[in-house]
N, CA, C, O and the ligand as a Tripos MOL2 file, in Angstrom:
@<TRIPOS>MOLECULE
protein
  241   239    61     0     0
PROTEIN
NO_CHARGES

@<TRIPOS>ATOM
      1 N         103.4610  107.1330   91.1410 N.3       1 MET1
      2 CA        102.2900  106.7060   90.6440 C.3       1 MET1
      3 C         101.6600  105.6060   91.5000 C.2       1 MET1
      4 O         102.2660  104.5360   91.5590 O.2       1 MET1
      5 N         100.5660  105.7410   92.1390 N.am      2 LYS2
      6 CA        100.0320  104.7810   93.1080 C.3       2 LYS2
      7 C          99.8180  103.5040   92.4600 C.2       2 LYS2
      8 O         100.1260  102.4790   93.0680 O.2       2 LYS2
      9 N          99.3020  103.4440   91.2420 N.am      3 ALA3
     10 CA         98.9230  102.0690   90.6180 C.3       3 ALA3
     11 C         100.1920  101.1780   90.5170 C.2       3 ALA3
     12 O         100.0890   99.9510   90.5320 O.2       3 ALA3
     13 N         101.4100  101.8190   90.4120 N.am      4 GLN4
     14 CA        102.7340  101.1010   90.2910 C.3       4 GLN4
     15 C         103.0790  100.5400   91.4610 C.2       4 GLN4
     16 O         103.8150   99.5540   91.4020 O.2       4 GLN4
     17 N         102.6330  101.0330   92.7860 N.am      5 GLN5
     18 CA        103.2190  100.4750   93.9870 C.3       5 GLN5
     19 C         102.1740   99.5620   94.4630 C.2       5 GLN5
     20 O         102.5600   98.4720   94.8860 O.2       5 GLN5
     21 N         100.9660   99.8060   94.4660 N.am      6 ASP6
     22 CA         99.9870   98.7840   95.1370 C.3       6 ASP6
     23 C          99.9100   97.5650   94.5120 C.2       6 ASP6
     24 O         100.0970   97.5630   93.2950 O.2       6 ASP6
     25 N          99.6780   96.5350   95.0620 N.am      7 ILE7
     26 CA         99.4730   95.1670   94.4560 C.3       7 ILE7
     27 C          98.1340   94.5280   95.0480 C.2       7 ILE7
     28 O          97.9860   94.2580   96.2390 O.2       7 ILE7
     29 N          97.2890   94.3490   94.1650 N.am      8 THR8
     30 CA         95.9610   94.0280   94.3860 C.3       8 THR8
     31 C          95.8380   92.5890   94.4900 C.2       8 THR8
     32 O          96.1760   91.9340   93.5030 O.2       8 THR8
     33 N          95.3790   91.9400   95.5950 N.am      9 ARG9
     34 CA         95.1820   90.5340   95.7240 C.3       9 ARG9
     35 C          93.9250   90.1340   94.8180 C.2       9 ARG9
     36 O          92.8840   90.7880   94.8830 O.2       9 ARG9
     37 N          94.0530   89.1370   94.0530 N.am     10 VAL10
     38 CA         92.9930   88.7730   93.1520 C.3      10 VAL10
     39 C          92.6910   87.1990   93.2700 C.2      10 VAL10
     40 O          93.6130   86.4300   93.5400 O.2      10 VAL10
     41 N          91.5010   86.7780   93.0830 N.am     11 GLU11
     42 CA         91.1300   85.2250   92.8970 C.3      11 GLU11
     43 C          91.0620   84.9450   91.5930 C.2      11 GLU11
     44 O          90.3670   85.6620   90.8720 O.2      11 GLU11
     45 N          91.7580   83.8770   91.0750 N.am     12 ILE12
     46 CA         91.5840   83.5120   89.6020 C.3      12 ILE12
     47 C          90.3280   82.5160   89.3990 C.2      12 ILE12
     48 O          90.3230   81.3490   89.7930 O.2      12 ILE12
     49 N          89.4020   83.0720   88.8100 N.am     13 GLY13
     50 CA         88.1240   82.1950   88.3900 C.3      13 GLY13
     51 C          88.5430   81.3580   87.3180 C.2      13 GLY13
     52 O          89.6260   80.7730   87.3070 O.2      13 GLY13
     53 N          87.5890   81.2940   86.3140 N.am     14 ASP14
     54 CA         87.9040   80.4580   85.0800 C.3      14 ASP14
     55 C          89.0080   81.0330   84.2990 C.2      14 ASP14
     56 O          89.8000   80.3160   83.6870 O.2      14 ASP14
     57 N          89.0720   82.3560   84.3110 N.am     15 GLU15
     58 CA         90.2370   83.1430   83.5610 C.3      15 GLU15
     59 C          90.2600   84.3850   83.9330 C.2      15 GLU15
     60 O          89.2380   85.0170   84.1970 O.2      15 GLU15
     61 N          91.6230   84.9290   84.0000 N.am     16 PHE16
     62 CA         91.7870   86.2000   84.5010 C.3      16 PHE16
     63 C          92.7940   86.8880   83.4790 C.2      16 PHE16
     64 O          94.0190   86.7650   83.4850 O.2      16 PHE16
     65 N          91.9820   87.6710   82.5600 N.am     17 ARG17
     66 CA         92.6070   88.4270   81.4650 C.3      17 ARG17
     67 C          92.2970   89.8060   81.4340 C.2      17 ARG17
     68 O          93.0520   90.5540   80.8130 O.2      17 ARG17
     69 N          91.2650   90.2720   82.0300 N.am     18 THR18
     70 CA         90.8540   91.5560   82.0190 C.3      18 THR18
     71 C          91.2310   92.4900   83.2470 C.2      18 THR18
     72 O          90.9080   92.2050   84.4000 O.2      18 THR18
     73 N          91.8930   93.5500   82.9240 N.am     19 CYS19
     74 CA         92.3820   94.3840   84.0320 C.3      19 CYS19
     75 C          91.0760   95.0430   84.7360 C.2      19 CYS19
     76 O          90.3160   95.7500   84.0740 O.2      19 CYS19
     77 N          90.8710   94.7950   86.0060 N.am     20 PRO20
     78 CA         89.7540   95.4020   86.7310 C.3      20 PRO20
     79 C          89.8000   96.9330   86.9510 C.2      20 PRO20
     80 O          88.8180   97.6120   87.2540 O.2      20 PRO20
     81 N          91.2220   97.4570   86.7360 N.am     21 HIS21
     82 CA         91.3520   98.8610   86.8590 C.3      21 HIS21
     83 C          90.9490   99.6940   85.6000 C.2      21 HIS21
     84 O          90.2940  100.7320   85.6900 O.2      21 HIS21
     85 N          91.3710   99.1870   84.4620 N.am     22 CYS22
     86 CA         91.3170   99.9450   83.1280 C.3      22 CYS22
     87 C          90.5370   99.1270   82.0010 C.2      22 CYS22
     88 O          90.2990   99.6320   80.9040 O.2      22 CYS22
     89 N          90.1980   97.9770   82.3070 N.am     23 GLY23
     90 CA         89.4660   97.2290   81.3120 C.3      23 GLY23
     91 C          90.2840   96.5620   80.0460 C.2      23 GLY23
     92 O          89.6710   95.9700   79.1590 O.2      23 GLY23
     93 N          91.5270   96.6860   80.0350 N.am     24 TYR24
     94 CA         92.2620   96.0660   79.2350 C.3      24 TYR24
     95 C          92.2160   94.5280   79.2660 C.2      24 TYR24
     96 O          92.3490   93.9010   80.3170 O.2      24 TYR24
     97 N          92.0310   93.9760   78.1280 N.am     25 ASP25
     98 CA         91.5650   92.5160   78.1330 C.3      25 ASP25
     99 C          92.2650   91.5460   77.2950 C.2      25 ASP25
    100 O          91.6910   90.5320   76.8960 O.2      25 ASP25
    101 N          93.5550   91.8300   76.9950 N.am     26 LEU26
    102 CA         94.5340   91.0390   76.3440 C.3      26 LEU26
    103 C          95.5580   90.3720   77.2830 C.2      26 LEU26
    104 O          96.6540   90.0130   76.8520 O.2      26 LEU26
    105 N          95.2210   90.2220   78.4720 N.am     27 GLY27
    106 CA         96.1690   89.4480   79.4930 C.3      27 GLY27
    107 C          97.2130   90.4530   80.0100 C.2      27 GLY27
    108 O          97.1700   91.6590   79.7680 O.2      27 GLY27
    109 N          98.3060   89.7390   80.8630 N.am     28 PHE28
    110 CA         99.0530   90.4490   81.7780 C.3      28 PHE28
    111 C         100.5780   90.0820   81.4030 C.2      28 PHE28
    112 O         100.9300   89.0640   80.8060 O.2      28 PHE28
    113 N         101.3750   91.0700   81.8520 N.am     29 HIS29
    114 CA        102.8210   90.7710   81.9420 C.3      29 HIS29
    115 C         103.0270   90.1840   83.3530 C.2      29 HIS29
    116 O         102.1730   90.2170   84.2380 O.2      29 HIS29
    117 N         104.2960   89.6260   83.4680 N.am     30 VAL30
    118 CA        104.5920   88.7180   84.7370 C.3      30 VAL30
    119 C         105.8690   89.4450   85.3090 C.2      30 VAL30
    120 O         106.8270   89.8230   84.6340 O.2      30 VAL30
    121 N         105.7270   89.5650   86.5710 N.am     31 SER31
    122 CA        107.1310   89.7940   87.2240 C.3      31 SER31
    123 C         107.2770   88.9690   88.5810 C.2      31 SER31
    124 O         106.3090   88.4660   89.1510 O.2      31 SER31
    125 N         108.4970   88.8900   89.0050 N.am     32 PHE32
    126 CA        108.8210   88.0660   90.1910 C.3      32 PHE32
    127 C         109.4120   88.8870   91.2680 C.2      32 PHE32
    128 O         110.4360   89.5520   91.1140 O.2      32 PHE32
    129 N         108.7190   88.8160   92.3830 N.am     33 LEU33
    130 CA        109.1480   89.8050   93.5580 C.3      33 LEU33
    131 C         109.6050   88.8850   94.6160 C.2      33 LEU33
    132 O         108.8800   88.0130   95.0950 O.2      33 LEU33
    133 N         110.9610   89.1270   95.0070 N.am     34 ARG34
    134 CA        111.6850   88.3340   95.9880 C.3      34 ARG34
    135 C         110.7530   88.3470   97.2780 C.2      34 ARG34
    136 O         110.1560   89.3780   97.5870 O.2      34 ARG34
    137 N         110.6440   87.2140   98.0020 N.am     35 GLU35
    138 CA        109.9480   87.3160   99.3980 C.3      35 GLU35
    139 C         110.6230   86.2710  100.1490 C.2      35 GLU35
    140 O         110.1550   85.1320  100.1710 O.2      35 GLU35
    141 N         111.6600   86.5680  100.7490 N.am     36 GLY36
    142 CA        112.5360   85.5310  101.5120 C.3      36 GLY36
    143 C         113.1550   84.6980  100.4380 C.2      36 GLY36
    144 O         113.7630   85.2380   99.5140 O.2      36 GLY36
    145 N         113.0100   83.2710  100.5350 N.am     37 LYS37
    146 CA        113.5630   82.3710   99.7250 C.3      37 LYS37
    147 C         112.7480   82.1320   98.4720 C.2      37 LYS37
    148 O         113.2480   81.5480   97.5100 O.2      37 LYS37
    149 N         111.5100   82.5690   98.4660 N.am     38 ARG38
    150 CA        110.5200   82.4580   97.4200 C.3      38 ARG38
    151 C         110.4690   83.7390   96.6030 C.2      38 ARG38
    152 O         111.0580   84.7530   96.9760 O.2      38 ARG38
    153 N         109.7650   83.6800   95.4970 N.am     39 HIS39
    154 CA        109.2170   84.8370   94.7120 C.3      39 HIS39
    155 C         107.7470   84.7250   94.6330 C.2      39 HIS39
    156 O         107.1500   83.6740   94.3970 O.2      39 HIS39
    157 N         107.1470   85.9930   94.8670 N.am     40 ARG40
    158 CA        105.7530   86.1230   94.4300 C.3      40 ARG40
    159 C         105.7540   86.4130   92.8720 C.2      40 ARG40
    160 O         106.5350   87.1640   92.2870 O.2      40 ARG40
    161 N         104.6720   85.6320   92.2850 N.am     41 ILE41
    162 CA        104.4650   85.8510   90.9220 C.3      41 ILE41
    163 C         103.3330   87.0040   90.8240 C.2      41 ILE41
    164 O         102.1810   86.8620   91.2350 O.2      41 ILE41
    165 N         103.8290   88.1240   90.2370 N.am     42 VAL42
    166 CA        102.9020   89.2710   90.1310 C.3      42 VAL42
    167 C         102.5990   89.5560   88.6750 C.2      42 VAL42
    168 O         103.4630   89.5820   87.7980 O.2      42 VAL42
    169 N         101.3150   89.7660   88.4840 N.am     43 LEU43
    170 CA        100.7120   90.1070   87.1040 C.3      43 LEU43
    171 C         100.7330   91.6090   86.9700 C.2      43 LEU43
    172 O         100.2940   92.2780   87.9060 O.2      43 LEU43
    173 N         101.2110   92.2050   85.8750 N.am     44 ILE44
    174 CA        101.0760   93.4540   85.5290 C.3      44 ILE44
    175 C         100.3460   93.8200   84.2220 C.2      44 ILE44
    176 O         100.5450   93.2710   83.1390 O.2      44 ILE44
    177 N          99.5490   94.7330   84.4430 N.am     45 CYS45
    178 CA         98.6810   95.1310   83.3570 C.3      45 CYS45
    179 C          99.5200   96.0160   82.3350 C.2      45 CYS45
    180 O         100.0190   97.0780   82.7060 O.2      45 CYS45
    181 N          99.6590   95.5430   81.0330 N.am     46 PRO46
    182 CA        100.5220   96.2580   80.0410 C.3      46 PRO46
    183 C          99.8600   97.5900   79.8430 C.2      46 PRO46
    184 O         100.6330   98.4720   79.4670 O.2      46 PRO46
    185 N          98.6810   97.9170   80.0000 N.am     47 ASN47
    186 CA         98.0960   99.1940   79.5920 C.3      47 ASN47
    187 C          98.2650  100.2660   80.7580 C.2      47 ASN47
    188 O          98.7030  101.3900   80.5120 O.2      47 ASN47
    189 N          97.9280   99.8970   81.9370 N.am     48 CYS48
    190 CA         97.8640  100.9160   83.0510 C.3      48 CYS48
    191 C          98.8810  100.6450   84.1460 C.2      48 CYS48
    192 O          99.0150  101.4280   85.0870 O.2      48 CYS48
    193 N          99.6190   99.5020   84.0160 N.am     49 GLY49
    194 CA        100.6490   99.2200   85.0980 C.3      49 GLY49
    195 C         100.1920   98.7330   86.3140 C.2      49 GLY49
    196 O         100.9890   98.4450   87.2070 O.2      49 GLY49
    197 N          98.7720   98.5900   86.4650 N.am     50 SER50
    198 CA         98.2850   98.0090   87.8260 C.3      50 SER50
    199 C          98.8790   96.5490   88.0400 C.2      50 SER50
    200 O          99.0490   95.7620   87.1090 O.2      50 SER50
    201 N          99.1480   96.3020   89.2460 N.am     51 ARG51
    202 CA         99.9070   95.0280   89.6310 C.3      51 ARG51
    203 C          98.7630   94.1870   90.6050 C.2      51 ARG51
    204 O          98.0090   94.7490   91.4000 O.2      51 ARG51
    205 N          98.8100   92.8510   90.3760 N.am     52 TYR52
    206 CA         97.9480   92.0570   90.8150 C.3      52 TYR52
    207 C          98.5710   90.6660   91.3680 C.2      52 TYR52
    208 O          99.3790   90.0410   90.6800 O.2      52 TYR52
    209 N          98.1840   90.2430   92.5590 N.am     53 ASP53
    210 CA         98.8450   89.0480   93.3340 C.3      53 ASP53
    211 C          97.8170   88.0770   93.2910 C.2      53 ASP53
    212 O          96.8500   88.2080   94.0420 O.2      53 ASP53
    213 N          97.9150   86.9060   92.3360 N.am     54 PRO54
    214 CA         96.9510   85.7060   92.4170 C.3      54 PRO54
    215 C          97.2110   84.7310   93.6240 C.2      54 PRO54
    216 O          96.4970   83.7500   93.8310 O.2      54 PRO54
    217 N          98.2480   85.0630   94.3740 N.am     55 GLY55
    218 CA         98.5460   84.2080   95.3540 C.3      55 GLY55
    219 C          99.6650   83.0010   95.1290 C.2      55 GLY55
    220 O          99.9670   82.1400   95.9550 O.2      55 GLY55
    221 N         100.1890   83.1640   93.8170 N.am     56 TRP56
    222 CA        101.2410   82.2370   93.3910 C.3      56 TRP56
    223 C         102.6040   82.5820   94.0990 C.2      56 TRP56
    224 O         102.9890   83.7300   94.3260 O.2      56 TRP56
    225 N         103.2350   81.5020   94.3960 N.am     57 ARG57
    226 CA        104.5460   81.6350   94.9950 C.3      57 ARG57
    227 C         105.3830   80.5330   94.3390 C.2      57 ARG57
    228 O         104.9470   79.4060   94.1070 O.2      57 ARG57
    229 N         106.8010   81.0150   94.0180 N.am     58 GLN58
    230 CA        107.6690   80.0930   93.3060 C.3      58 GLN58
    231 C         108.9980   80.0120   94.0170 C.2      58 GLN58
    232 O         109.5690   80.9970   94.4860 O.2      58 GLN58
    233 N         109.4390   78.8150   94.0660 N.am     59 GLU59
    234 CA        110.8300   78.6560   94.7520 C.3      59 GLU59
    235 C         111.6900   78.3140   93.6590 C.2      59 GLU59
    236 O         111.4030   77.3420   92.9610 O.2      59 GLU59
    237 N         112.8480   79.0940   93.3990 N.am     60 PHE60
    238 CA        113.9230   78.8070   92.3010 C.3      60 PHE60
    239 C         114.9260   77.8960   92.5970 C.2      60 PHE60
    240 O         115.7940   77.6400   91.7620 O.2      60 PHE60
    241 ZN         95.1480   98.1370   83.4340 Zn       61 ZN61
@<TRIPOS>BOND
     1     1     2 1
     2     2     3 1
     3     3     4 2
     4     3     5 am
     5     5     6 1
     6     6     7 1
     7     7     8 2
     8     7     9 am
     9     9    10 1
    10    10    11 1
    11    11    12 2
    12    11    13 am
    13    13    14 1
    14    14    15 1
    15    15    16 2
    16    15    17 am
    17    17    18 1
    18    18    19 1
    19    19    20 2
    20    19    21 am
    21    21    22 1
    22    22    23 1
    23    23    24 2
    24    23    25 am
    25    25    26 1
    26    26    27 1
    27    27    28 2
    28    27    29 am
    29    29    30 1
    30    30    31 1
    31    31    32 2
    32    31    33 am
    33    33    34 1
    34    34    35 1
    35    35    36 2
    36    35    37 am
    37    37    38 1
    38    38    39 1
    39    39    40 2
    40    39    41 am
    41    41    42 1
    42    42    43 1
    43    43    44 2
    44    43    45 am
    45    45    46 1
    46    46    47 1
    47    47    48 2
    48    47    49 am
    49    49    50 1
    50    50    51 1
    51    51    52 2
    52    51    53 am
    53    53    54 1
    54    54    55 1
    55    55    56 2
    56    55    57 am
    57    57    58 1
    58    58    59 1
    59    59    60 2
    60    59    61 am
    61    61    62 1
    62    62    63 1
    63    63    64 2
    64    63    65 am
    65    65    66 1
    66    66    67 1
    67    67    68 2
    68    67    69 am
    69    69    70 1
    70    70    71 1
    71    71    72 2
    72    71    73 am
    73    73    74 1
    74    74    75 1
    75    75    76 2
    76    75    77 am
    77    77    78 1
    78    78    79 1
    79    79    80 2
    80    79    81 am
    81    81    82 1
    82    82    83 1
    83    83    84 2
    84    83    85 am
    85    85    86 1
    86    86    87 1
    87    87    88 2
    88    87    89 am
    89    89    90 1
    90    90    91 1
    91    91    92 2
    92    91    93 am
    93    93    94 1
    94    94    95 1
    95    95    96 2
    96    95    97 am
    97    97    98 1
    98    98    99 1
    99    99   100 2
   100    99   101 am
   101   101   102 1
   102   102   103 1
   103   103   104 2
   104   103   105 am
   105   105   106 1
   106   106   107 1
   107   107   108 2
   108   107   109 am
   109   109   110 1
   110   110   111 1
   111   111   112 2
   112   111   113 am
   113   113   114 1
   114   114   115 1
   115   115   116 2
   116   115   117 am
   117   117   118 1
   118   118   119 1
   119   119   120 2
   120   119   121 am
   121   121   122 1
   122   122   123 1
   123   123   124 2
   124   123   125 am
   125   125   126 1
   126   126   127 1
   127   127   128 2
   128   127   129 am
   129   129   130 1
   130   130   131 1
   131   131   132 2
   132   131   133 am
   133   133   134 1
   134   134   135 1
   135   135   136 2
   136   135   137 am
   137   137   138 1
   138   138   139 1
   139   139   140 2
   140   139   141 am
   141   141   142 1
   142   142   143 1
   143   143   144 2
   144   143   145 am
   145   145   146 1
   146   146   147 1
   147   147   148 2
   148   147   149 am
   149   149   150 1
   150   150   151 1
   151   151   152 2
   152   151   153 am
   153   153   154 1
   154   154   155 1
   155   155   156 2
   156   155   157 am
   157   157   158 1
   158   158   159 1
   159   159   160 2
   160   159   161 am
   161   161   162 1
   162   162   163 1
   163   163   164 2
   164   163   165 am
   165   165   166 1
   166   166   167 1
   167   167   168 2
   168   167   169 am
   169   169   170 1
   170   170   171 1
   171   171   172 2
   172   171   173 am
   173   173   174 1
   174   174   175 1
   175   175   176 2
   176   175   177 am
   177   177   178 1
   178   178   179 1
   179   179   180 2
   180   179   181 am
   181   181   182 1
   182   182   183 1
   183   183   184 2
   184   183   185 am
   185   185   186 1
   186   186   187 1
   187   187   188 2
   188   187   189 am
   189   189   190 1
   190   190   191 1
   191   191   192 2
   192   191   193 am
   193   193   194 1
   194   194   195 1
   195   195   196 2
   196   195   197 am
   197   197   198 1
   198   198   199 1
   199   199   200 2
   200   199   201 am
   201   201   202 1
   202   202   203 1
   203   203   204 2
   204   203   205 am
   205   205   206 1
   206   206   207 1
   207   207   208 2
   208   207   209 am
   209   209   210 1
   210   210   211 1
   211   211   212 2
   212   211   213 am
   213   213   214 1
   214   214   215 1
   215   215   216 2
   216   215   217 am
   217   217   218 1
   218   218   219 1
   219   219   220 2
   220   219   221 am
   221   221   222 1
   222   222   223 1
   223   223   224 2
   224   223   225 am
   225   225   226 1
   226   226   227 1
   227   227   228 2
   228   227   229 am
   229   229   230 1
   230   230   231 1
   231   231   232 2
   232   231   233 am
   233   233   234 1
   234   234   235 1
   235   235   236 2
   236   235   237 am
   237   237   238 1
   238   238   239 1
   239   239   240 2
@<TRIPOS>SUBSTRUCTURE
     1 MET1         2 RESIDUE 1 A MET
     2 LYS2         6 RESIDUE 1 A LYS
     3 ALA3        10 RESIDUE 1 A ALA
     4 GLN4        14 RESIDUE 1 A GLN
     5 GLN5        18 RESIDUE 1 A GLN
     6 ASP6        22 RESIDUE 1 A ASP
     7 ILE7        26 RESIDUE 1 A ILE
     8 THR8        30 RESIDUE 1 A THR
     9 ARG9        34 RESIDUE 1 A ARG
    10 VAL10       38 RESIDUE 1 A VAL
    11 GLU11       42 RESIDUE 1 A GLU
    12 ILE12       46 RESIDUE 1 A ILE
    13 GLY13       50 RESIDUE 1 A GLY
    14 ASP14       54 RESIDUE 1 A ASP
    15 GLU15       58 RESIDUE 1 A GLU
    16 PHE16       62 RESIDUE 1 A PHE
    17 ARG17       66 RESIDUE 1 A ARG
    18 THR18       70 RESIDUE 1 A THR
    19 CYS19       74 RESIDUE 1 A CYS
    20 PRO20       78 RESIDUE 1 A PRO
    21 HIS21       82 RESIDUE 1 A HIS
    22 CYS22       86 RESIDUE 1 A CYS
    23 GLY23       90 RESIDUE 1 A GLY
    24 TYR24       94 RESIDUE 1 A TYR
    25 ASP25       98 RESIDUE 1 A ASP
    26 LEU26      102 RESIDUE 1 A LEU
    27 GLY27      106 RESIDUE 1 A GLY
    28 PHE28      110 RESIDUE 1 A PHE
    29 HIS29      114 RESIDUE 1 A HIS
    30 VAL30      118 RESIDUE 1 A VAL
    31 SER31      122 RESIDUE 1 A SER
    32 PHE32      126 RESIDUE 1 A PHE
    33 LEU33      130 RESIDUE 1 A LEU
    34 ARG34      134 RESIDUE 1 A ARG
    35 GLU35      138 RESIDUE 1 A GLU
    36 GLY36      142 RESIDUE 1 A GLY
    37 LYS37      146 RESIDUE 1 A LYS
    38 ARG38      150 RESIDUE 1 A ARG
    39 HIS39      154 RESIDUE 1 A HIS
    40 ARG40      158 RESIDUE 1 A ARG
    41 ILE41      162 RESIDUE 1 A ILE
    42 VAL42      166 RESIDUE 1 A VAL
    43 LEU43      170 RESIDUE 1 A LEU
    44 ILE44      174 RESIDUE 1 A ILE
    45 CYS45      178 RESIDUE 1 A CYS
    46 PRO46      182 RESIDUE 1 A PRO
    47 ASN47      186 RESIDUE 1 A ASN
    48 CYS48      190 RESIDUE 1 A CYS
    49 GLY49      194 RESIDUE 1 A GLY
    50 SER50      198 RESIDUE 1 A SER
    51 ARG51      202 RESIDUE 1 A ARG
    52 TYR52      206 RESIDUE 1 A TYR
    53 ASP53      210 RESIDUE 1 A ASP
    54 PRO54      214 RESIDUE 1 A PRO
    55 GLY55      218 RESIDUE 1 A GLY
    56 TRP56      222 RESIDUE 1 A TRP
    57 ARG57      226 RESIDUE 1 A ARG
    58 GLN58      230 RESIDUE 1 A GLN
    59 GLU59      234 RESIDUE 1 A GLU
    60 PHE60      238 RESIDUE 1 A PHE
    61 ZN61       241 GROUP 0 **** ****
């Protein structure tokens, strides 16, 4: 399923709660993708599974 693999880069404005792909508007699940010593924080739409990258990185 293509939507599960692709990660779309997004800019967070005042609020990011609506999935641009399916219109679901109750917010996102979160996952952490290892990227060297850091993790990318990835938002996942609970309805359609589309993944979004707001550019957040976290070092644990
Ligand atoms: Zn969606």
